[in-house]
C-alpha positions in Angstrom: 78.8 102.0 99.8 80.8 104.2 102.0 81.2 107.9 101.9 78.5 110.6 101.5 80.0 111.6 98.2 79.9 108.0 96.8 76.3 107.6 98.0 75.3 111.0 96.5 76.9 110.1 93.1 75.1 106.7 93.2 71.7 108.4 93.8 72.3 111.1 91.2 73.2 108.3 88.7 69.7 106.8 89.3 68.2 110.2 88.4 70.1 110.3 85.2 69.2 106.7 84.4 65.5 107.4 85.0 65.4 110.7 83.1 62.6 109.3 80.9 59.9 108.2 83.2 58.3 105.8 80.7 61.6 103.9 80.1 61.7 100.4 81.4 65.2 100.1 82.8 66.3 96.6 84.0 67.1 96.6 87.7 70.5 95.0 87.1 71.4 97.9 84.8 70.0 100.6 87.0 71.9 99.4 90.2 75.0 98.3 88.3 75.5 101.6 86.5 74.7 103.7 89.6 77.3 101.7 91.6 79.8 101.7 88.8 79.4 105.5 88.2 79.9 106.2 92.0 83.4 104.9 91.8 82.7 102.0 94.1 84.8 98.9 93.9 84.5 95.4 95.4 86.9 94.2 98.0 89.1 91.2 97.2 86.9 89.0 99.5 83.7 90.1 97.7 85.2 89.4 94.3 86.5 86.0 95.5 83.0 85.1 96.7 81.5 86.0 93.3 84.2 84.0 91.7 83.2 81.1 93.9 79.6 81.5 92.8 80.7 81.6 89.1 82.6 78.3 89.7 79.6 76.5 91.0 77.2 78.0 88.5 75.3 80.1 91.1 75.5 83.6 89.7 72.1 85.1 89.1 70.7 84.9 85.5 70.1 88.4 84.1 66.4 87.6 83.6 66.0 87.0 87.4 67.5 90.5 88.1 65.3 92.2 85.4 62.5 93.6 87.6 63.6 93.2 91.2 66.3 91.9 93.5 65.9 89.2 96.1 64.4 90.5 99.4 66.8 88.9 101.9 69.9 90.9 102.8 72.7 88.6 101.6 71.1 87.7 98.2 70.4 91.4 97.6 73.9 92.3 98.3 75.1 89.7 95.9 72.7 90.9 93.2 74.1 94.5 93.6 77.7 93.2 93.4 77.0 91.1 90.4 75.2 93.9 88.6 78.1 96.2 89.3 80.6 93.6 88.0 78.5 93.1 84.9 78.6 96.8 84.1 82.3 96.8 84.8 82.7 93.8 82.4 80.7 95.5 79.7 82.7 98.7 80.0 86.0 96.9 79.9 85.1 94.4 77.1 82.9 96.6 74.9 84.1 100.1 75.9 82.6 102.6 78.3 80.5 104.0 75.5 78.5 100.7 75.5 76.8 101.8 78.8 75.1 105.0 77.5 74.3 103.1 74.3 72.5 100.5 76.3 70.6 103.2 78.2 69.5 104.7 74.9 68.3 101.3 73.7 66.4 100.7 77.0 64.8 104.2 76.8 63.8 103.3 73.2 61.9 100.3 74.5 64.4 97.5 73.7 64.3 94.4 75.8 67.4 93.3 77.7 68.1 90.6 75.1 67.7 92.9 72.1 69.7 95.8 73.8 72.6 93.5 74.8 72.8 91.7 71.5 72.8 95.0 69.6 75.8 96.2 71.6 77.8 93.1 72.0 77.0 91.3 68.7 76.6 87.9 70.4 73.6 86.1 72.0 72.6 87.2 75.5 73.1 83.6 76.6 76.7 83.7 75.3 77.3 87.0 76.9 76.2 85.6 80.3 78.6 82.6 79.8 81.4 85.0 78.9 80.7 87.2 81.9 80.6 84.2 84.2 84.0 83.0 82.8 85.4 86.6 83.3 84.2 86.7 86.9 85.7 83.3 87.5 89.1 84.3 86.2 89.3 87.5 88.3 90.2 85.4 91.5 92.1 82.2 92.0 90.5 79.0 93.0 92.2 79.3 96.4 90.8 82.8 96.9 87.3 81.6 95.8 87.4 78.6 98.2 88.8 80.8 101.0 85.8 83.2 100.6 83.4 80.5 101.8 85.6 78.6 104.3 86.0 80.0 107.8 86.6 78.7 111.3 83.1 77.4 111.6 83.4 75.5 108.3 86.6 73.9 109.4 85.2 73.1 112.8 82.1 71.4 111.2 84.3 69.4 108.9 86.5 68.2 111.8 83.3 67.3 113.7 82.0 65.3 110.8 85.4 63.5 110.4 85.3 62.6 114.1 81.8 61.3 113.9 82.7 59.2 110.8 85.7 57.9 112.6 83.7 56.9 115.7 81.0 55.3 113.5 83.6 53.3 111.5 85.3 52.0 114.7 82.0 50.9 116.1 81.2 48.7 113.1 
């Protein structure tokens, strides 16, 4: 996250989100709002990678981020980043007031689907499609591809091309 202040705000946001102990707050909402409230923002490279994932249909489904995040470091980082972007999307598209309204609905016992559909007035599936399209549009195709291509990728492709060339000549 960065600075002590950012981390402190993030953790205080968790306390506010969990003010009612019995409330069942989805993990994506909990981490996304805490990160959003802290003033954190993704780097261009991080957004480009999420845009790449959106292009290949590999963003996490909300239901998979409902109760817990993946255990491995990189998938967990992606889950945090995607949750943050989802909250950013909701605030931009449906207004910042949609975030506390969602919290109220979760505290009242609403499921993710019911809470989201109450706020956005479209199906949760359609919301996920719209969100994925929004993420995809935030970075260019070139930026998205560049986020996954590095020196090792280029080296591997050149090695495969050399192997293919040798194989074809030997035939």
